[in-house]
C-alpha angles and dihedrals in degrees: 000000000000097000100143109040099124126074101193142027125261129196113271093245090059098050118111112272095251093051093047091050091047091052091046090052097055092040093053094077114000128167114263117209113218129189118218098244130135094271098048098107091050089049093049092051088072090067128089118259109273096023116155112246127189114207117208129216128220134176090238093063101030129232092271089066089056093051094044091051093045089054093046092050092047089053089053090059100266125128101240127201111189120205111234107202111203097209092051093058112086102204143319094293090056090046090055091048089057099042096049099063091044090055090046089054090050095252105144095168139075142169111230120209134168093232131198106256108150095222108039124190126212097327115065097178145008094268094059090050091049092052091048092053090048090052093048089053091211104089129115118292095219112056129172127198130194126248129191123224091179098035130247125282093229105028125068116241095242090053090050091053093048090049094050090050089050095047095048098085088056098043134082094199144348128234125207114234117239110303132160098193113092093189090057091049092047093046091047092052094048091049094050094048088049087052090056098251102143099176112138111253137227113194113222113222131173118250124221106308143171115218096233091051092046090053092047094049091046090056093047097051093049104264098157098203110026092163092058089049091056096042093051091059099058092165088062092049091050095051090047092054093049093047100051094265093304120113122208118182095222094110094045091052093050091053089049094048095099090053093048092047096049111091091208090065091063096216109168103166150353121252107207118206098210100177082215091293090124105148093052092045095047091047088054093047094052093047095046093045090051089054091051094049095042107025095168 
């Protein structure tokens, strides 16, 4: 699989036709991640009707806020994917109380994460929650799980790989956690395919972001060390500095184009981490998609 053949980015209009078409395909209807903050409905209004929205969960807001927002967005015509954070769900009775209103609202999908609640209940990780939903027989039919091209701050790499293998039979797809390194993403995908993990993949990319806003949102959703997150991704910082403090993912996507265009990679979608900066991100998406479709 020739995922990493290019050293530097090119303008979307100058990409090979197959890569340009592949990027246009995943940019046509990506998944937009939303955070259940006060401005979320205002932010979602910038999206096209029927857009897919992924609703995060954080201990500060509670898992009920995620479910309620997902139901509200679904009622507004969006395709909502609630995050079910295992460590925020007390027990099976609590799980049933969350799944029932989702099913009643016609939401037959979820993204299952371990979460970082300090005092977990019955479910210590995503796998235990997946198994519980399978045993109940009433869980969502479409389930996503996370994967980590650059590893996890608190979980060893070998444990992550074991967990991904164990989750695969319960999952419909996997989504890469936020990563700004296209080589790391390409290498991760190639390695997982070589391992025999065939789950379809959504590549997680940042939306348009200002660094002060990113830091503020990180603190509000419970990222314990936002500074370390920023400093770890030196490529991200460099692009921010050269773009007046505003990041746009065009260059990252162009470097990922060979991956996205390669059928062996199994990329089915983009997952856009918007940081609730949806209008700017959606304006970028439409402009960049237009350039890909009509490069003249």
